VMD Tcl script that draws the C-alpha trace (Angstrom):
set ca {
  {-4.63 2.45 8.18}
  {-6.05 5.94 8.63}
  {-5.79 8.76 6.15}
  {-6.30 12.45 6.67}
  {-6.89 15.49 4.54}
  {-3.79 17.24 3.36}
  {-2.61 20.32 5.20}
  {-3.10 22.30 2.01}
  {-6.79 21.40 2.02}
  {-7.09 22.33 5.69}
  {-5.48 25.68 5.01}
  {-7.93 26.31 2.18}
  {-11.05 25.49 4.21}
  {-9.98 27.01 7.53}
  {-8.17 30.06 6.17}
  {-4.89 28.99 7.80}
  {-1.68 30.38 6.32}
  {1.39 28.17 6.61}
  {5.06 28.97 6.25}
  {5.67 26.47 3.46}
  {9.06 24.90 2.80}
  {9.48 22.88 -0.37}
  {12.48 20.87 -1.65}
  {13.72 23.74 -3.84}
  {13.70 26.23 -0.95}
  {15.39 23.76 1.35}
  {18.15 23.07 -1.19}
  {18.68 26.79 -1.83}
  {18.85 27.59 1.88}
  {21.52 24.96 2.47}
  {23.43 25.82 -0.71}
  {23.52 29.62 -0.50}
  {21.46 31.85 1.74}
  {21.76 34.81 -0.60}
  {20.24 32.75 -3.40}
  {17.48 31.58 -1.03}
  {16.80 35.15 0.09}
  {16.28 36.24 -3.52}
  {14.15 33.27 -4.62}
  {12.12 32.00 -1.69}
  {8.40 32.90 -1.69}
  {8.87 33.44 2.03}
  {11.51 36.11 1.32}
  {11.74 38.28 -1.83}
  {10.13 35.68 -4.07}
  {11.93 36.61 -7.31}
  {12.47 34.64 -10.50}
  {14.12 35.52 -13.83}
  {11.89 37.20 -16.38}
  {12.79 34.41 -18.80}
  {11.94 31.30 -16.79}
  {11.96 28.84 -19.67}
  {14.05 25.83 -18.71}
  {15.11 22.79 -20.74}
  {11.97 21.44 -22.41}
  {12.99 17.81 -22.83}
  {13.34 16.81 -19.15}
  {9.96 18.34 -18.28}
  {8.25 16.66 -21.23}
  {9.76 13.26 -20.42}
  {8.58 13.49 -16.81}
  {5.10 14.43 -18.02}
  {5.09 11.38 -20.28}
  {6.34 9.07 -17.52}
  {3.44 10.25 -15.35}
  {1.09 9.07 -18.11}
  {3.07 5.83 -18.50}
  {2.47 5.05 -14.82}
  {-1.07 6.42 -14.66}
  {-2.88 3.95 -12.35}
  {-6.09 3.95 -14.38}
  {-4.40 2.61 -17.53}
  {-1.79 0.35 -15.96}
  {-3.43 -2.85 -17.22}
  {-4.57 -1.48 -20.56}
  {-3.45 -2.90 -23.89}
  {0.19 -1.97 -24.40}
  {-0.14 -0.21 -27.77}
  {-3.04 1.91 -26.56}
  {-1.25 2.93 -23.39}
  {1.94 3.78 -25.27}
  {0.01 5.94 -27.72}
  {-1.19 8.03 -24.77}
  {2.42 8.39 -23.63}
  {3.41 9.63 -27.10}
  {0.57 12.14 -27.11}
  {1.59 13.40 -23.67}
  {5.17 14.17 -24.73}
  {3.99 15.76 -27.98}
  {1.57 18.00 -26.12}
  {4.17 19.01 -23.55}
  {6.78 19.92 -26.18}
  {4.32 21.68 -28.48}
  {3.07 23.79 -25.58}
  {6.54 25.32 -25.17}
  {7.34 25.56 -28.88}
  {9.82 22.68 -28.84}
  {8.14 20.45 -31.40}
  {11.50 19.70 -33.03}
  {12.33 17.50 -30.04}
  {9.30 15.22 -30.39}
  {11.06 12.55 -32.44}
  {13.99 12.31 -30.03}
  {11.71 12.29 -26.99}
  {9.53 9.55 -28.48}
  {12.61 7.42 -29.15}
  {13.70 7.80 -25.52}
  {10.24 6.80 -24.26}
  {10.06 3.76 -26.54}
  {13.49 2.70 -25.33}
  {12.34 3.20 -21.74}
  {9.23 1.08 -22.37}
  {11.25 -1.75 -23.91}
  {13.27 -1.89 -20.70}
  {10.72 -1.04 -18.01}
  {8.15 -3.52 -19.34}
  {10.60 -6.32 -18.49}
  {11.57 -5.22 -14.97}
  {8.69 -3.20 -13.50}
  {7.77 -5.28 -10.46}
  {5.34 -2.83 -8.90}
  {2.00 -1.19 -9.61}
  {1.39 2.57 -9.44}
  {-0.69 3.94 -6.58}
  {-0.48 7.69 -7.15}
  {1.33 9.94 -9.64}
  {2.47 13.53 -9.11}
  {0.88 13.55 -5.67}
  {1.29 16.48 -3.25}
  {1.96 15.67 0.40}
  {2.84 17.82 3.39}
  {4.10 17.26 6.92}
  {3.76 19.58 9.89}
  {7.19 20.46 11.28}
  {7.55 20.37 15.06}
  {9.80 22.49 17.26}
  {13.22 20.81 17.47}
  {13.34 21.22 21.26}
  {9.67 20.51 21.96}
  {8.62 17.77 19.59}
  {5.07 17.66 20.93}
  {4.21 21.09 19.51}
  {4.39 22.51 16.02}
  {7.00 25.06 15.05}
  {5.55 28.56 14.68}
  {6.78 31.68 12.93}
  {6.90 35.07 14.65}
  {3.36 35.84 13.46}
  {1.99 32.50 14.69}
  {1.88 30.63 11.38}
  {2.59 26.92 11.38}
  {5.48 25.53 9.35}
  {5.06 22.66 6.88}
  {7.32 20.77 4.53}
  {5.49 20.14 1.25}
  {6.63 18.20 -1.80}
  {5.33 16.46 -4.89}
  {5.97 12.72 -5.24}
  {6.49 11.59 -8.84}
  {5.12 8.12 -8.17}
  {4.05 6.04 -5.20}
  {4.29 2.35 -6.07}
  {3.34 -0.90 -4.34}
  {5.18 -4.16 -4.96}
  {4.05 -7.78 -4.86}
  {4.68 -7.91 -1.11}
  {2.39 -4.90 -0.52}
  {5.35 -2.68 0.34}
  {5.23 1.00 -0.65}
  {7.99 2.87 -2.46}
  {8.54 6.54 -3.29}
  {9.76 6.75 -6.90}
  {11.71 9.67 -8.36}
  {11.94 10.09 -12.14}
  {15.28 11.81 -12.78}
  {16.23 12.97 -16.27}
  {20.03 13.24 -16.29}
  {22.95 13.88 -18.60}
  {25.08 11.32 -16.78}
  {24.63 8.81 -13.98}
  {24.59 10.17 -10.48}
  {27.05 8.88 -7.91}
  {25.45 5.93 -6.05}
  {26.41 7.43 -2.69}
  {24.58 10.63 -3.58}
  {21.44 8.59 -4.21}
  {21.75 6.97 -0.78}
  {22.07 10.46 0.73}
  {19.30 11.97 -1.41}
  {17.66 14.29 1.12}
  {14.73 15.15 -1.12}
  {13.80 11.51 -1.62}
  {14.04 10.65 2.09}
  {12.09 13.76 3.04}
  {9.36 12.71 0.60}
  {9.06 9.41 2.48}
  {8.70 11.32 5.75}
  {6.13 13.75 4.32}
  {4.04 10.92 2.87}
  {3.89 9.18 6.23}
  {2.89 12.44 7.90}
  {0.04 12.96 5.44}
  {-1.09 9.33 5.53}
  {-0.84 8.34 9.17}
  {-0.06 4.67 9.72}
  {1.29 4.11 6.22}
  {4.94 2.99 6.06}
  {7.27 3.66 3.14}
  {9.97 1.02 2.84}
  {12.30 2.88 0.52}
  {12.99 4.97 -2.55}
  {13.39 4.07 -6.21}
  {15.56 6.37 -8.31}
  {14.51 6.02 -11.94}
  {17.25 7.66 -14.03}
  {16.84 8.32 -17.75}
  {20.04 9.49 -19.43}
  {19.34 11.77 -22.39}
  {22.93 11.92 -23.65}
  {24.51 9.15 -25.70}
  {23.03 6.30 -27.74}
  {19.71 4.62 -26.98}
  {20.94 1.06 -27.52}
  {19.62 -1.51 -25.04}
  {21.40 -4.77 -24.29}
  {19.45 -7.79 -25.44}
  {17.57 -9.07 -23.64}
  {17.17 -6.23 -21.15}
  {15.74 -8.54 -18.50}
  {18.65 -10.99 -18.44}
  {20.31 -9.61 -15.31}
  {19.58 -12.37 -12.82}
  {16.35 -10.72 -11.68}
  {12.95 -12.34 -12.01}
  {10.18 -9.85 -12.59}
  {7.21 -10.02 -10.24}
  {4.50 -8.20 -12.10}
  {1.80 -6.55 -9.98}
  {-1.46 -6.24 -11.88}
  {-3.96 -3.50 -11.24}
  {-6.80 -5.89 -10.47}
  {-4.98 -7.78 -7.71}
  {-6.06 -7.38 -4.05}
  {-2.84 -5.47 -3.38}
  {-4.78 -2.49 -4.65}
  {-2.06 -1.20 -6.97}
  {-3.21 2.31 -7.80}
  {-6.81 2.11 -6.67}
  {-7.16 3.86 -3.35}
  {-5.52 4.76 -0.07}
  {-5.73 3.23 2.52}
  {-5.11 -0.20 1.09}
  {-5.48 -3.64 2.58}
  {-2.22 -5.49 3.05}
  {-2.76 -9.16 2.30}
  {-1.68 -11.75 4.84}
  {-0.21 -13.83 2.01}
  {1.84 -10.85 0.82}
  {3.11 -10.09 4.31}
  {4.19 -13.71 4.68}
  {6.09 -13.53 1.38}
  {8.41 -10.77 2.57}
  {12.00 -11.83 3.05}
  {15.02 -10.18 4.58}
  {17.09 -8.45 1.93}
  {20.84 -8.85 2.14}
  {21.70 -5.56 0.43}
  {19.76 -2.35 0.93}
  {20.77 -1.10 -2.55}
  {19.75 -2.87 -5.75}
  {20.79 -1.28 -9.03}
  {19.94 -2.28 -12.60}
  {21.28 -0.57 -15.73}
  {20.39 -1.05 -19.37}
  {21.69 1.42 -21.94}
  {20.40 4.90 -21.04}
  {18.18 3.63 -18.21}
  {19.17 2.95 -14.63}
  {17.02 2.09 -11.64}
  {18.37 2.17 -8.10}
  {16.19 0.73 -5.34}
  {17.22 1.76 -1.83}
  {15.59 0.41 1.32}
  {15.25 3.03 4.04}
  {15.26 2.25 7.75}
  {12.60 3.51 10.12}
  {15.29 5.52 11.94}
  {16.46 7.07 8.67}
  {13.00 8.33 7.74}
  {12.14 9.48 11.28}
  {15.40 11.42 11.52}
  {14.34 13.61 8.59}
  {11.66 15.22 10.73}
  {14.25 16.31 13.29}
  {16.59 17.58 10.58}
  {13.80 19.57 8.93}
  {12.86 21.04 12.31}
  {16.38 22.35 12.88}
  {16.61 23.83 9.39}
  {13.12 25.33 9.57}
  {13.83 26.97 12.92}
  {16.82 28.65 11.33}
  {14.69 29.82 8.38}
  {11.95 31.40 10.50}
  {14.29 33.04 13.02}
  {15.52 35.91 10.80}
  {18.64 34.09 9.62}
  {21.80 35.89 8.64}
  {22.02 36.25 4.85}
  {25.39 35.67 3.23}
  {26.73 34.17 -0.02}
  {28.39 30.77 -0.27}
  {30.63 30.97 -3.36}
  {31.22 27.58 -5.00}
  {30.82 25.76 -8.31}
  {27.07 26.33 -8.26}
  {27.63 30.06 -8.83}
  {28.31 29.41 -12.54}
  {24.72 28.26 -13.08}
  {22.97 30.45 -10.51}
  {20.24 32.64 -12.01}
  {21.07 35.33 -9.44}
  {24.74 35.59 -10.41}
  {24.39 39.16 -11.77}
  {22.85 40.80 -8.65}
  {25.17 38.75 -6.46}
  {28.23 40.06 -8.31}
  {26.88 43.58 -7.91}
  {26.78 43.05 -4.16}
  {30.35 41.70 -4.22}
  {31.41 44.89 -6.01}
  {29.65 47.04 -3.42}
  {27.06 48.24 -5.96}
  {23.29 48.46 -5.69}
  {21.72 45.23 -7.05}
  {18.22 46.71 -7.36}
  {18.57 47.98 -10.97}
  {19.62 44.48 -12.06}
  {16.79 42.88 -10.11}
  {14.21 45.26 -11.57}
  {15.42 44.71 -15.14}
  {15.99 40.95 -15.15}
  {13.65 39.54 -12.50}
  {9.98 39.54 -11.58}
  {7.83 38.50 -8.64}
  {7.29 34.76 -8.54}
  {3.59 33.93 -9.16}
  {1.75 32.96 -5.98}
  {0.01 30.01 -7.63}
  {3.09 28.37 -9.05}
  {1.81 24.81 -8.67}
  {1.15 22.88 -11.90}
  {-2.47 22.18 -12.78}
  {-3.55 18.83 -11.25}
  {-3.76 15.80 -13.48}
  {-5.78 12.60 -13.27}
  {-4.26 10.07 -10.91}
  {-2.80 12.59 -8.47}
  {-5.62 12.38 -5.92}
  {-9.23 11.47 -5.52}
  {-12.31 13.29 -4.31}
  {-16.03 12.78 -3.91}
  {-18.40 12.73 -6.83}
  {-21.15 14.83 -5.26}
  {-22.18 18.28 -6.50}
  {-19.44 20.82 -5.89}
  {-16.89 18.16 -5.04}
  {-14.37 19.09 -7.74}
  {-11.15 20.55 -6.32}
  {-11.50 24.36 -6.04}
  {-8.03 24.88 -7.56}
  {-9.21 23.58 -10.95}
  {-10.38 26.11 -13.50}
  {-13.92 25.59 -14.67}
  {-14.21 25.38 -18.45}
}
mol new
graphics top color blue
foreach p $ca { graphics top sphere $p radius 0.5 }
foreach p [lrange $ca 0 end-1] q [lrange $ca 1 end] { graphics top cylinder $p $q radius 0.2 }
display resetview
C-alpha cells in the first residue's frame, strides 16, 4: 500500500495555492448560498466578532482524542483516564468554562465505562487532516481548475481512523448531541462519506470499509444499563502491540489470518445504545465512496464558476449568524454597516494547532512541521 504526502504539504513546499473546500463550506453552499458567500474564505471570509461557541462539545471532543490517542491505547487504565480528565480540564479552563469540568468529567467516565466494554478496534490516527484533488466532472482524467488556474481540493479533518480485528479501516466521527440523530440521516451523512473518499485519495491503495458514528448525548441522565456489554455482541479487543498495527504507522500490513477471518455481514448498519452513548457502525460500498468524488466535482464546479448568490429561507435561518445582514438585504437596506459592526475577517490560519497522534514526520534536524510554533 503506497502513501503520499498530503496536498497541503505539497502546496507549502511548491508554493501552490489551492481553492480549498472543507465540510463547513460545502454544507453552507448547499444550505444557503448567501450564507456561504458571507462566510467562505474563498468569498468574503467573514465571521462574527464573538466567535465563542458552546464550550462543552469542543472540550469533550478534545478529551475523546486523548482517550483514543494511539500511543497510550494499551496503557494502564487509570493512568490513561487521568490524561483524559486533564485534557477536558485544560480545554474548559482555556475558554473560562471551568464550572463545567465536573459535568464533563462525569460524561467522560460514563463514556469510558461503556466504551471499554465494546471498543473492538484500535486507533490508527486522531484528528488527522486529509485532502483529495477534485477532478473536472466532465473530464475525470484532469483536475478541476479555477479561473486563475488554481487546483481545487476537498480537505477535512478525521476525528479517528480505527482498525478492527479483521484489519479493516473505519472513519470514526465523534458527535456531541442534544438528542439522537435520525438513523437515516447517519446513513446519508455526506461529511462522513466524503471523509472516506478524501482518506483514500490521500493514502492511495488504502480502502475504508465504513463509518462509525460515535454519539454522546449531553442532555438527560448519565445512567448506564448494567452490564453495558450485555447486548448480544462479543467484544473483539484489538491491542496496540498486535501485528494489525493499530495506531502505529501507515501503510500497514494486512495479515493473511485477519483477511481470512472476514465474514459477510447481513446488515450494513449495526447500532448499540447505552444510556447517553450510541454507536452506529455503517458499512459503505465501494460505489458509495467513489460516487462522492463525482458529487464533489459537480458542486465544486458550481462554486468556482461565479455562482448566483441567493438566500434559501428555512428553519436554519433562526440560528444563522448572518441573520442580521440577511434581513437588511430582504428589507432593501445596505448590509455593510451591520457587517462592519458585528463581523470581522476570518483568520487565514484557522486550523487548530496539531496534536500528538495526528501525523508523523522524520526525526532529523529541521524535520518538525513548519506550522508548529517554536517555543
